[in-house]
C-alpha positions in Angstrom: 164.8 98.7 103.8 165.1 95.0 104.6 162.8 92.7 106.7 164.3 89.5 108.1 162.0 86.6 109.0 159.8 83.8 107.8 156.3 84.0 106.3 154.9 81.6 108.9 155.6 84.2 111.6 152.6 86.3 112.5 154.8 89.3 113.6 156.8 89.1 110.4 153.5 89.0 108.3 152.3 92.1 110.2 155.3 94.1 109.2 155.3 92.8 105.6 151.5 93.4 105.3 151.8 97.0 106.4 154.6 97.6 103.9 152.8 95.9 101.0 149.5 97.7 101.8 151.3 101.1 101.5 153.4 100.0 98.5 156.7 100.5 100.3 159.7 99.0 98.5 161.6 96.6 100.7 163.7 93.4 100.5 162.7 90.3 102.4 165.5 88.0 103.8 164.5 84.6 105.0 165.8 84.2 108.6 164.7 81.1 110.4 163.9 81.8 114.1 166.1 79.8 116.5 168.3 78.3 113.9 172.1 78.4 113.9 172.5 77.9 110.2 173.7 80.7 107.9 170.0 81.8 107.4 169.1 81.4 111.1 168.4 84.0 113.7 171.0 82.6 116.0 174.0 82.8 113.7 176.7 85.3 114.4 175.9 87.5 111.3 172.2 87.9 112.3 173.0 88.5 116.0 175.6 91.1 115.0 172.9 93.1 113.2 171.0 93.5 116.4 174.2 93.8 118.5 173.3 90.5 120.2 170.1 92.0 121.7 167.9 89.5 120.1 167.7 86.4 118.0 164.0 86.7 117.1 162.2 87.8 114.0 161.1 90.1 112.6 164.1 92.4 112.4 164.0 95.6 110.3 167.1 97.0 108.8 166.9 100.6 107.6 170.3 102.1 106.9 172.1 102.2 110.2 168.9 101.4 112.2 168.3 97.7 113.0 165.4 96.9 115.3 163.4 94.0 116.4 159.9 93.5 117.9 157.0 93.9 115.6 155.2 96.7 117.4 158.4 98.7 117.6 159.1 98.1 113.9 155.5 99.2 113.0 155.7 102.3 115.1 159.1 103.2 113.6 157.8 102.7 110.0 154.7 104.8 110.7 156.9 107.6 112.1 159.5 107.5 109.4 157.5 106.7 106.3 154.8 109.2 105.2 152.9 106.4 103.4 152.4 104.6 106.7 151.7 107.6 108.9 147.9 107.2 108.7 148.2 103.8 110.5 149.5 105.5 113.7 148.0 108.5 115.5 149.9 111.7 116.2 152.1 111.9 119.3 150.4 113.1 122.4 146.9 112.1 121.3 144.5 109.7 123.1 144.3 107.7 119.8 148.1 107.1 119.9 147.8 106.1 123.6 145.1 103.6 122.8 147.1 102.1 119.9 150.2 101.9 122.2 148.1 100.4 125.0 146.9 97.6 122.6 150.4 96.9 121.3 151.7 96.4 124.8 148.7 94.3 125.8 149.3 92.3 122.6 152.7 91.0 123.7 151.3 88.9 126.6 147.7 88.4 125.3 146.9 88.2 121.6 150.4 86.7 120.9 149.5 83.8 123.1 146.9 82.6 120.5 149.8 81.1 118.7 150.1 78.4 121.4 147.0 76.7 120.1 148.3 76.8 116.5 151.8 75.5 117.2 151.0 71.8 117.3 149.6 72.0 113.8 153.0 73.4 112.6 155.2 71.5 115.0 153.6 68.4 116.4 156.2 68.0 119.2 154.9 71.3 120.7 151.7 70.3 122.4 149.0 72.7 123.5 147.3 72.4 126.8 143.8 73.0 128.2 145.3 76.1 129.8 146.4 77.4 126.4 142.9 76.9 125.0 141.4 78.6 128.0 143.8 81.5 127.6 142.8 81.7 123.9 139.1 81.9 124.8 139.9 84.7 127.3 142.0 86.7 124.9 139.3 86.4 122.2 136.6 87.4 124.7 138.7 90.5 125.7 139.1 91.4 122.1 135.4 91.0 121.4 133.9 92.5 124.6 136.7 95.0 125.3 138.9 96.2 122.5 136.2 95.8 119.8 133.2 96.6 121.9 132.5 100.1 120.6 134.3 100.1 117.2 135.1 97.7 114.4 138.8 98.7 115.0 140.9 97.5 117.9 142.1 100.7 119.5 140.7 103.7 117.7 137.9 104.8 115.3 140.2 104.1 112.3 142.2 101.2 111.0 145.7 101.2 112.6 148.8 99.1 113.2 147.0 97.7 116.3 144.5 96.1 113.9 147.2 94.7 111.7 148.8 93.0 114.8 145.4 91.7 116.0 144.4 90.4 112.6 147.6 88.3 112.0 147.2 86.5 115.3 143.5 85.9 115.1 143.6 84.7 111.5 146.3 82.2 112.1 
């Protein structure tokens, strides 16, 4: 099991955190997003792993399986590793539907919180008033919607949805 990415990446940290919490053995390979260097996510070797489908991190390599996108990786790990199975509800249940619903919402909502952090990491990437308004809206949706009736994002138990939310909000 090998995870490609950089520690500054919230999606990479979500995958690594889940694996560490459940004491899964894995290798971590630094892959710099957007770089063409030998350790970059745009070099031929990295792109070959994903058959050119993506040049983003994280990427998970598990034998012949090589997938990207953090929610897909977390789902895969929960479905293939017994130690992580308690982080994802059983197929066909409302709980799994709620976790999946959050993970899809996450892509275009909670992930956008990174826009207000970017200028602190890369000063050439400025944030705007719109980015700050979006961040407020996302945090309000988390607080008044997803977390309204439970301390957990999507279900009554801690799940991969919570790991995804945590990494974005903490950053």
